[in-house]
C-alpha positions in Angstrom: 0.1 -0.2 0.2 2.7 2.4 1.0 6.0 3.0 -1.5 8.5 2.5 1.9 8.0 0.0 4.5 7.9 1.6 7.8 10.5 0.1 10.2 9.7 0.1 13.9 11.8 0.1 16.6 11.8 -3.1 18.4 10.7 -1.3 21.9 8.1 0.4 20.3 7.4 -2.6 18.4 7.7 -4.6 22.0 5.1 -2.1 23.5 2.4 -2.5 20.6 2.4 -6.1 20.8 2.0 -5.9 24.3 -0.6 -3.3 24.3 -2.4 -5.5 21.7 -2.1 -8.9 23.6 -3.6 -6.9 26.9 -6.5 -6.0 24.5 -6.9 -9.7 23.3 -7.2 -10.7 26.6 -9.5 -8.1 27.7 -11.6 -9.1 24.4 -11.5 -12.4 25.7 -13.0 -11.3 29.1 -15.6 -9.5 27.4 -16.6 -12.7 25.4 -16.7 -14.7 28.5 -18.9 -12.0 30.1 -21.6 -12.1 27.6 -21.7 -16.0 27.5 -22.0 -15.7 31.2 -24.9 -12.9 31.1 -22.9 -10.5 33.0 -24.1 -7.1 33.6 -24.5 -4.5 30.8 -22.6 -2.3 32.7 -19.4 -4.5 33.1 -19.1 -5.7 29.6 -19.3 -2.2 28.4 -16.8 -0.9 30.7 -14.5 -4.2 29.5 -15.2 -3.0 25.9 -14.2 0.7 26.5 -11.1 -1.1 28.0 -10.4 -2.8 24.9 -11.0 0.1 22.4 -8.8 2.1 24.4 -5.9 -0.4 24.2 -6.4 -0.7 20.3 -6.6 2.9 20.2 -3.1 3.4 22.1 -1.4 0.7 20.1 -2.8 2.4 16.6 -1.6 5.9 18.0 1.6 4.9 18.9 2.3 3.4 15.5 1.2 6.5 13.9 3.5 8.4 16.1 6.3 6.1 14.9 5.4 6.9 11.1 5.3 10.8 12.2 8.8 10.5 13.8 10.4 8.7 10.4 8.8 11.2 8.1 10.1 14.2 10.5 13.7 12.8 10.7 13.9 10.9 7.1 12.4 13.8 5.1 12.3 13.0 1.4 12.9 9.0 2.4 9.9 9.2 4.5 7.8 6.0 4.3 4.6 7.6 4.1 3.4 11.0 2.4 1.9 13.8 5.2 -1.4 12.9 3.7 -1.0 9.0 4.1 0.0 9.8 7.8 -3.0 12.1 8.3 -5.5 9.1 6.7 -4.0 6.6 9.0 -4.5 9.3 11.8 -8.1 10.2 11.2 -8.9 6.3 10.3 -8.3 5.8 14.4 -10.8 8.7 15.2 
């Protein structure tokens, strides 16, 4: 989709993966809560936590792209328009 692959620093990659794994665990918890007929309030609270974890992972990846574009100038992996589109897709 993009002309240049975006390389993510291993420390950032670990952080994003940790956030995604946490979200996966929370989502499994939500599924269990629904199967166990838990209260709507509990389910929505957990869904909000899953959503926040996914958003933070996405923003972390977009921030990495912004940083690379800022530092790499003409060799940037994405254009400003592509980064804006990615950022807005998380909104």
